[in-house]
VOBA-1610 file (N, C-alpha, C; in pm, whole numbers, padded with zeros to 5 digits, always signed):
BEGIN
Unk+02479+12847+12182Unk+02542+12895+12303Unk+02465+13019+12349Unk+02430+13022+12476Unk+02356+13137+12529Unk+02448+13257+12539Unk+02389+13375+12555Unk+02465+13498+12569Unk+02557+13492+12690Unk+02510+13434+12801Unk+02590+13424+12922Unk+02711+13334+12899Unk+02692+13221+12829Unk+02803+13131+12798Unk+02905+13200+12709Unk+02857+13278+12612Unk+02946+13352+12523Unk+03028+13455+12598Unk+02964+13523+12694Unk+03035+13623+12774Unk+03142+13557+12861Unk+03109+13441+12919Unk+03207+13368+13000Unk+03327+13327+12916Unk+03299+13276+12796Unk+03406+13232+12707Unk+03494+13351+12668Unk+03432+13466+12638Unk+03507+13584+12599Unk+03596+13632+12715Unk+03544+13634+12838Unk+03624+13674+12954Unk+03741+13580+12974Unk+03716+13450+12958Unk+03822+13351+12974Unk+03932+13376+12871Unk+03894+13406+12748Unk+03993+13431+12642Unk+04070+13559+12669Unk+04005+13660+12724Unk+04073+13785+12754Unk+04177+13766+12864Unk+04149+13679+12960Unk+04241+13655+13070Unk+04350+13555+13037Unk+04333+13483+12928Unk+04432+13381+12890Unk+04558+13446+12836Unk+04671+13379+12860Unk+04797+13426+12805Unk+04798+13401+12655Unk+04865+13489+12583Unk+04883+13468+12440Unk+04988+13360+12422Unk+04969+13279+12321Unk+05067+13175+12290Unk+05194+13241+12237Unk+05308+13185+12274Unk+05436+13241+12230Unk+05527+13130+12179Unk+05602+13166+12081Unk+05710+13081+12034Unk+05837+13165+12048Unk+05929+13120+12133Unk+06056+13190+12151Unk+06163+13104+12085Unk+06234+13164+11991Unk+06339+13095+11918Unk+06471+13166+11946Unk+06571+13089+11988Unk+06706+13144+12001Unk+06787+13092+11883Unk+06851+13184+11812Unk+06945+13148+11707Unk+07084+13159+11765Unk+07161+13051+11761Unk+07294+13047+11821Unk+07395+13022+11709Unk+07473+13125+11675Unk+07576+13113+11570Unk+07709+13085+11639Unk+07775+12979+11596Unk+07900+12936+11659Unk+08011+12935+11555Unk+08120+13008+11584Unk+08238+13001+11499Unk+08334+12900+11561Unk+08417+12841+11481Unk+08512+12739+11529Unk+08441+12638+11618Unk+08346+12567+11559Unk+08262+12472+11633Unk+08345+12376+11719Unk+08452+12325+11666Unk+08532+12226+11739Unk+08584+12282+11871Unk+08608+12411+11875Unk+08661+12474+11997Unk+08550+12511+12094Unk+08443+12572+12043Unk+08342+12632+12130Unk+08224+12540+12165Unk+08200+12436+12088Unk+08082+12353+12110Unk+08078+12285+12247Unk+08189+12240+12304Unk+08177+12176+12436Unk+08111+12265+12543Unk+08148+12393+12546Unk+08087+12486+12643Unk+07938+12507+12611Unk+07909+12518+12482Unk+07770+12536+12438Unk+07688+12414+12476Unk+07740+12296+12450Unk+07668+12173+12481Unk+07643+12160+12631Unk+07739+12200+12712Unk+07720+12197+12858Unk+07600+12282+12899Unk+07587+12400+12837Unk+07473+12487+12868Unk+07342+12428+12816Unk+07345+12365+12699Unk+07225+12300+12648Unk+07179+12191+12744Unk+07272+12120+12801Unk+07239+12015+12898Unk+07183+12077+13026Unk+07246+12183+13074Unk+07202+12250+13197Unk+07060+12306+13182Unk+07027+12359+13065Unk+06896+12422+13041Unk+06806+12332+12957Unk+06832+12203+12956Unk+06759+12110+12872Unk+06609+12111+12889Unk+06561+12135+13011Unk+06417+12136+13035Unk+06349+12259+12973Unk+06427+12358+12933Unk+06372+12478+12870Unk+06381+12472+12718Unk+06447+12368+12665Unk+06464+12355+12520Unk+06364+12252+12468Unk+06270+12301+12387Unk+06167+12212+12332Unk+06216+12144+12204Unk+06280+12222+12115Unk+06327+12170+11988Unk+06465+12227+11959Unk+06551+12145+11900Unk+06687+12189+11867Unk+06718+12145+11724Unk+06766+12239+11643Unk+06799+12210+11504Unk+06936+12269+11473Unk+07030+12185+11433Unk+07165+12231+11401Unk+07186+12236+11251Unk+07246+12346+11204Unk+07272+12366+11062Unk+07418+12404+11041Unk+07483+12343+10944Unk+07616+12385+10903Unk+07642+12337+10761Unk+07733+12406+10695Unk+07767+12370+10557Unk+07854+12245+10559Unk+07826+12153+10468Unk+07908+12033+10455Unk+07907+11987+10310Unk+08014+11922+10272Unk+08024+11865+10138Unk+08121+11746+10145Unk+08145+11681+10033Unk+08239+11569+10032Unk+08381+11615+10063Unk+08411+11742+10030Unk+08547+11793+10046Unk+08573+11858+10182Unk+08470+11912+10244Unk+08495+11985+10369Unk+08369+11994+10455Unk+08392+12034+10577Unk+08285+12057+10673Unk+08310+12194+10735Unk+08213+12281+10730Unk+08230+12417+10779Unk+08266+12421+10928Unk+08360+12507+10965Unk+08393+12520+11106Unk+08287+12599+11184Unk+08194+12663+11112Unk+08091+12744+11175Unk+07958+12672+11169Unk+07868+12705+11261Unk+07737+12642+11260Unk+07631+12733+11319Unk+07509+12698+11292Unk+07393+12771+11345Unk+07301+12669+11410Unk+07262+12698+11533Unk+07168+12612+11605Unk+07044+12694+11636Unk+06928+12640+11602Unk+06801+12704+11635Unk+06739+12628+11751Unk+06701+12701+11855Unk+06639+12642+11973Unk+06498+12698+11988Unk+06400+12609+11994Unk+06264+12651+12030Unk+06255+12634+12181Unk+06230+12743+12250Unk+06233+12744+12395Unk+06093+12724+12453Unk+06088+12676+12576Unk+05962+12654+12646Unk+05978+12697+12791Unk+05867+12731+12853Unk+05869+12762+12995Unk+05887+12910+13025Unk+05920+12939+13150Unk+05932+13078+13196Unk+06045+13154+13125Unk+06030+13284+13121Unk+06126+13372+13053Unk+06263+13374+13121Unk+06266+13361+13254Unk+06391+13373+13329Unk+06500+13279+13281Unk+06475+13148+13278Unk+06578+13056+13231Unk+06618+13079+13084Unk+06524+13123+13003Unk+06554+13150+12862Unk+06654+13265+12853Unk+06629+13370+12929Unk+06720+13486+12930Unk+06857+13448+12987Unk+06857+13365+13091Unk+06985+13319+13149Unk+07067+13243+13046Unk+07002+13150+12977Unk+07071+13070+12877Unk+07126+13160+12766Unk+07045+13251+12716Unk+07089+13342+12610Unk+07210+13423+12656Unk+07207+13472+12779Unk+07319+13550+12832Unk+07446+13468+12847Unk+07433+13347+12899Unk+07550+13261+12917Unk+07609+13218+12784Unk+07522+13187+12687Unk+07572+13151+12554Unk+07645+13269+12490Unk+07586+13386+12499Unk+07644+13506+12439Unk+07777+13546+12502Unk+07803+13500+12624Unk+07929+13532+12692Unk+08044+13443+12645Unk+08014+13338+12571Unk+08118+13249+12520Unk+08180+13311+12396Unk+08313+13321+12394Unk+08382+13375+12277Unk+08348+13290+12155Unk+08317+13355+12043Unk+08285+13284+11920Unk+08138+13245+11908Unk+08055+13288+12003Unk+07913+13255+12000Unk+07831+13384+11997Unk+07738+13391+11904Unk+07645+13504+11893Unk+07504+13449+11908Unk+07421+13519+11986Unk+07283+13475+12009Unk+07186+13584+11965Unk+07082+13543+11894Unk+06974+13633+11857Unk+06843+13567+11896Unk+06747+13648+11934Unk+06619+13597+11985Unk+06504+13645+11897Unk+06414+13552+11866Unk+06291+13585+11792Unk+06172+13544+11879Unk+06070+13629+11882Unk+05949+13596+11958Unk+05829+13615+11864Unk+05748+13509+11857Unk+05625+13512+11779Unk+05510+13493+11876Unk+05415+13586+11879Unk+05299+13575+11968Unk+05172+13567+11885Unk+05077+13488+11937Unk+04949+13476+11869Unk+04843+13433+11969Unk+04719+13450+11928Unk+04606+13411+12014Unk+04579+13264+11999
//
């Protein structure tokens, strides 16, 4: 690669956005009561949700009333913030956000 090609590549990399992974952790108490409102929001913001993983304790004797949902988000920051705010406004729902950035 010539020096000029290397300089062009370096400039392109400097102007490029850093890759991001935005994860929303959604903790839900009393799942049977609160999940319908949460699910409605997941449907409304479905185009911003890349991956969804639900976790809760279960055994042969019982199923936990609480749960944790991890959402890998995609797209612009605005809808992600809107979803996090609307979820957090639901009684029994707590939202935490993690952001991982890399080149």
